[in-house]
C-alpha positions in Angstrom: -17.9 5.6 -79.2 -17.1 5.5 -75.5 -19.8 4.2 -73.1 -21.7 7.2 -72.0 -22.0 6.8 -68.3 -23.7 9.0 -65.7 -22.6 8.6 -62.1 -25.5 9.6 -59.9 -24.8 10.6 -56.3 -27.1 11.7 -53.5 -24.4 14.1 -52.4 -25.6 14.7 -48.9 -23.1 13.1 -46.5 -20.2 14.7 -48.3 -21.7 18.1 -47.5 -22.8 17.4 -43.9 -20.3 15.0 -42.4 -16.7 15.9 -41.9 -15.4 12.3 -42.0 -17.1 11.7 -45.4 -15.9 15.1 -46.7 -12.3 14.3 -45.7 -12.4 11.0 -47.7 -14.3 12.3 -50.7 -13.7 16.1 -50.8 -15.2 16.3 -54.3 -18.0 13.8 -53.5 -18.2 10.1 -54.0 -19.8 10.6 -57.4 -16.7 12.4 -58.6 -14.3 9.8 -57.2 -16.3 7.1 -59.0 -16.5 9.0 -62.2 -12.7 9.7 -62.1 -12.1 6.0 -61.7 -14.3 5.1 -64.6 -12.7 7.7 -66.8 -9.3 5.9 -66.4 -10.6 3.4 -68.9 -10.6 4.9 -72.4 -13.8 3.0 -73.4 -15.9 4.9 -70.8 -16.9 8.5 -70.7 -18.3 9.3 -67.3 -20.0 12.4 -66.0 -21.9 13.1 -62.8 -25.4 14.1 -61.6 -26.7 14.7 -58.1 -29.9 14.9 -56.1 -29.7 18.6 -55.8 -29.7 19.4 -59.5 -32.9 20.2 -61.4 -34.6 16.9 -62.2 -31.8 15.4 -60.1 -29.6 15.8 -63.2 -31.6 13.2 -65.0 -33.7 15.0 -67.6 -35.3 13.0 -70.4 -32.8 14.4 -72.9 -29.8 13.4 -70.7 -31.1 9.9 -70.1 -31.7 9.4 -73.8 -28.0 9.9 -74.3 -27.0 7.7 -71.4 -25.7 4.1 -72.0 -25.2 3.2 -68.3 -26.3 4.9 -65.1 -24.7 4.2 -61.7 -26.7 5.0 -58.5 -25.5 5.7 -55.0 -28.0 6.9 -52.4 -28.5 6.5 -48.6 -29.8 9.4 -46.4 -32.8 10.6 -48.4 -34.1 8.1 -50.9 -37.6 9.6 -50.5 -36.4 12.9 -51.9 -36.0 11.4 -55.3 -38.9 12.4 -57.6 -41.3 9.6 -58.5 -41.4 11.0 -62.0 -37.6 10.7 -62.4 -37.8 7.1 -61.0 -40.3 6.2 -63.7 -38.2 7.9 -66.3 -35.1 5.9 -65.3 -37.1 2.7 -65.1 -38.3 3.2 -68.7 -34.8 3.8 -69.9 -33.7 0.6 -68.2 -36.5 -1.4 -69.9 -35.4 0.2 -73.2 -31.8 -1.1 -72.7 -29.9 1.4 -70.5 -27.6 -0.4 -68.1 -27.9 0.3 -64.3 -25.3 -0.2 -61.5 -26.8 0.1 -58.0 -24.2 0.7 -55.3 -24.2 -0.1 -51.6 -27.2 1.6 -49.8 -28.8 2.1 -53.2 -30.5 -1.2 -52.4 -33.2 0.9 -50.7 -33.5 3.4 -53.5 -36.8 3.9 -55.2 -35.4 2.9 -58.6 -34.0 -0.4 -57.3 -37.1 -1.4 -55.5 -39.2 -0.4 -58.5 -37.2 -2.7 -60.8 -36.9 -5.5 -58.3 -40.5 -5.4 -57.1 -39.5 -6.6 -53.6 -38.5 -5.0 -50.2 -34.8 -5.2 -50.9 -34.2 -5.4 -47.1 -31.2 -6.9 -45.3 -29.3 -7.0 -42.0 -26.6 -4.4 -41.3 -24.0 -3.3 -38.7 -21.8 -0.2 -38.8 -18.6 -1.4 -37.0 -15.8 -0.9 -39.5 -15.1 -4.6 -39.8 -13.1 -6.4 -42.4 -15.0 -7.6 -45.5 -13.6 -10.4 -47.7 -15.2 -10.5 -51.1 -15.0 -14.0 -52.8 -15.2 -14.2 -56.5 -17.5 -17.2 -57.0 -18.0 -16.6 -60.8 -14.4 -16.1 -61.9 -15.2 -16.3 -65.7 -17.9 -13.6 -65.5 -16.9 -10.3 -67.3 -17.5 -8.3 -64.2 -14.8 -10.4 -62.4 -12.2 -9.9 -65.1 -8.8 -9.1 -63.5 -10.1 -9.8 -60.0 -8.5 -12.6 -58.0 -10.1 -15.4 -56.1 -10.9 -12.8 -53.3 -10.0 -9.4 -52.1 -10.4 -7.6 -48.8 -11.6 -4.2 -47.6 -10.2 -3.5 -44.1 -13.1 -1.4 -43.0 -16.7 -1.7 -44.2 -20.3 -1.7 -43.1 -21.7 -5.2 -42.7 -24.6 -6.3 -44.8 -26.1 -9.8 -44.0 -28.6 -12.2 -45.4 -31.4 -12.5 -46.0 -31.3 -10.0 -48.8 -34.9 -9.8 -50.0 -34.4 -9.4 -53.7 -35.6 -11.7 -56.6 -33.4 -14.6 -57.5 -30.6 -13.1 -59.5 -29.6 -14.0 -63.0 -26.0 -14.5 -61.8 -24.1 -14.2 -58.5 -20.6 -12.9 -59.1 -19.4 -12.1 -55.5 -20.2 -13.2 -52.0 -18.9 -11.3 -48.9 -17.8 -12.6 -45.5 -17.5 -10.2 -42.6 -15.6 -10.4 -39.3 -18.8 -10.8 -37.3 -19.5 -14.0 -39.2 -22.3 -12.9 -41.6 -22.2 -13.5 -45.4 -23.9 -11.5 -48.1 -24.4 -11.9 -51.9 -22.5 -8.8 -52.9 -22.5 -8.9 -56.6 -25.7 -9.8 -58.4 -27.1 -9.3 -61.9 -30.6 -9.1 -63.4 -32.2 -8.2 -66.6 -35.3 -6.0 -66.7 -36.7 -5.6 -70.2 -33.7 -5.0 -72.4 -31.6 -3.5 -69.6 -28.8 -5.1 -67.6 -28.7 -4.4 -63.8 -25.7 -5.0 -61.5 -25.9 -4.5 -57.7 -22.5 -4.2 -56.0 -22.5 -4.0 -52.2 -19.3 -2.2 -51.0 -19.3 1.5 -50.6 -20.1 2.8 -47.1 -19.4 6.5 -47.1 -17.3 6.7 -43.9 -14.6 4.4 -45.4 -12.4 4.9 -48.5 -14.0 2.0 -50.4 -14.2 3.8 -53.8 -10.5 4.5 -53.7 -9.7 0.8 -53.6 -8.3 -0.5 -56.9 -10.3 -3.7 -56.8 -13.5 -1.9 -56.3 -12.7 0.5 -59.1 -11.9 -2.4 -61.4 -15.3 -4.1 -60.6 -17.1 -0.8 -61.4 -15.3 -0.4 -64.7 -16.1 -4.1 -65.5 -19.7 -3.6 -64.4 -20.2 -0.6 -66.7 -18.8 -2.5 -69.7 -21.0 -5.5 -68.9 -24.2 -3.4 -68.4 -23.7 -1.6 -71.7 -26.0 -2.6 -74.5 -24.4 -1.9 -77.8 -27.6 -2.7 -79.7 -29.1 0.6 -78.6 -32.5 1.4 -77.2 -35.6 -0.8 -77.6 -37.9 2.2 -77.6 -41.1 0.3 -78.3 -40.8 -2.0 -75.3 -43.5 -0.2 -73.3 -45.9 0.1 -76.3 -49.0 -2.0 -76.3 -50.4 -1.6 -79.9 -54.0 -2.5 -80.8 -53.5 -4.6 -83.9 -56.5 -4.3 -86.3 -58.1 -7.4 -87.8 -57.1 -6.4 -91.3 -53.4 -6.3 -90.3 -53.4 -9.8 -88.8 -50.6 -12.0 -90.3 -53.2 -14.5 -91.4 -56.7 -13.7 -92.7 -59.3 -13.8 -89.9 -62.9 -12.8 -89.5 -63.9 -10.8 -86.4 -66.1 -12.9 -84.1 -68.0 -11.7 -81.0 -68.2 -8.4 -79.1 -65.3 -6.2 -78.0 -64.6 -3.4 -75.6 -62.4 -1.3 -77.8 -62.8 0.4 -81.2 -60.2 -0.2 -83.9 -57.0 1.7 -83.0 -58.2 2.6 -79.5 -55.6 2.4 -76.8 -56.1 -0.4 -74.1 -56.6 0.2 -70.4 -53.5 0.7 -68.2 
């Protein structure tokens, strides 16, 4: 079965900015999904902020193997209930790719537990991405480095937790550097943050960027399925202990009663 991927897009700039609309007339989410669908092992569909439940109902997420997330202008408009729903699915094993300005998205900050802040400059400068982990699956088919002629600068410090792996580091014409490809695991879910993707530049039309996204989806995919009990906290009765024990001392909860959360 193909990797069931949902490409989530905020879909605001494409409808309000002529430059962005000229580059992505069908929306960035559609461009990304079309790129992913060039690989026969991926089946990508789209969802946007404007749809009911932002296109991320419980039923749809239950059938999603990997979710990609691009947001920028209105992170605050994303429902907290949907954020918690997505976080639960990541803990259960759904993969997540967070793109560009998605570093400030509610879901990324929820899963990182840090401010996820950085330096930035919008000047259309050259970005050179260095592959510093060339044997990583996300870097498959990518050379020692590749360049994007125009991009927004992101600079360190990037206030995220220490990553599991660093795959790419970027250099910008202004001299800044940035950890542009980072991985984490949260619960049973794999997370990949990939920096390039400012909306006023044709980044998602770039063949190297598209290759990284395809690789990222394949890496984030968990073929073992959902670990649905990961958020459970069962109260194990004395009589079901693995070894015989005798209850000693007072307790707060009755047998089978749920704990405090």
